N, C-alpha and C positions, 0 to 999 in steps of 0.2 A: 504494500500500500504506500509506504513512504517513497519507494523508488518511483512509483507512478506519479506521485505528487512532484517529486524533483524533476522528473522528465517533462511533465507538463509545464512547470515553471520555467525550466531551461528552454523548452521549445518556444514558449511565448516570448521570452527574453531575446531569442535569436530572430524569430520571425517578425516581430513588430518593427524593429528598426529597418529590416530589409524591405518590409512592406512600405514603409514611409519613403525609403530611398527610391525604390522602383516605381512607386506611385508618382513621385516628382519627376523621375526620369521618363515616364510615359507621357507626361504632360509637357515637359521641357527637357528635351534630350541632352544628356551629358555630352559635352564636346569631346570629340576624338582627335587626338594629335594628328592622325593621318589625313583628316578632313581639312586641316589648315596648312599642312606642309606637303609640298610636291617633291617627289623624288626625281631628281634630274641628274643625268650623267654629264659631268663637266669635262672639258678638255684637260689633258694631263699637265700642261704648262700654261695656266691662265695668265692673261695680262693683268696689270694693275687695275684697269677699268673693269675687267670681268670679275675680279675679286671684290671690288667695291660694289658692283651691281649685285653680286651674290649675297654679300653682307646686308645690303639694303633690303633685298627681298626676304632674307631670313629674319631680319629685324621686324619687318612688316607682318610676316606670318606669325612670329612669336607674339607680337602685340595683339593681333586678331584672336589668336588662341587664348591668350591670357584674359582678354576682355570677355570672351564667350564663357570661359571657365569661371570668371568672377560673377557673371550674371547667373549662371547655373547654381553656383554655390550659395549665392544670396537667396535664390528661390528655395533651395533645399533648407537653408537655415530658417527661413520664414515659415516653413511648414514643419520641419523636424523639431525645433525648439518648443513651440507651443503644444504640439501633439505629445511630445515627450513629457512636458510638465503636467499635462492633463493625465497622461497614463500613470505618472508617479502618484498623483493625488488620488485618482480613481483606484489604483492598485492598493493604496494604503487603506481604502475603505473595506477591502476584502481581507480582513485579518486572518481568517481561518482557512483560507483557500490558497492552494499553490498558484492559482490564477492571479491572485493579488500580487504575490512576490514576483511572478513572471512579468506582469505589467510594470511593476516598479523598476525591475532591472531593465526591461525593454525600453521604458521611458528614459532611464539614465543613458542607455546606449544610443537611443535616438537623438537625444540632446547632444551627446558627444559627437555623433556622426555629423549633425548639422554644423556644429562649431569646428570640427576637424577640417572640413572642406573649406570653410570660409575664414578660418583663423588668420591667415596671412593677409587678408584684405581688410581686417577690422582694426580700427584705431585702438590705442591702449585704453582710453577712457571707456570705450564700449566693451572691451574685454572685461574690464573691472566690473562694470554694471551687470553684464551677463553672468559673470561668475557669482556676483552678489545675489542675483535673482535665483540662480541654481542652488546656491547654499541656503537661501531663504526658504525655497520650496522643500529642501531636504530637512531643514530644521523644523519647519511647520509640520511635516509628516512625522518626524521623530517625536516632537512634543505631543502630537495627537496620539501617537502609539504608546508612549511610555505612561505608566500609571503615575498619578500625582502622589509623590512621596509624603507631602504634608498631610494629606487626608489619611494616609495609611499609618502615620505615626500614632502611637498610643499617648494619650495625655496622662501625665503623672500627677 
């Protein structure tokens, strides 16, 4: 029985963030490196002008790929973080079920995936705020889960 509960919780924790990622990818395709970079065979001894043209082309391709990746990662963050926070809170409501712990871990993983992809594009102040929100949600859930020790103390 315990093994089934662990398996269900683990399965939800893995499937939920994947569902979020591929849901966003279905709506807004993740950019592929090969879609932005053309494979070209160059002459063995290029001139200085050819090298400069090649560098300019590669720089433009890299910039286009980086911008497409930034847009995708922002969309992923805007979906994954709120859904992850909701999953954490809703998972905490199911205290006796392995489904609850699965959604809590899945929510944590979903938030992590959202920020992992977009972290390099975020300013430091926004990183701080987002980590503060994540910690706030976890503290809220923890305080809601833990029994109040003041009520449990015996009065002497």
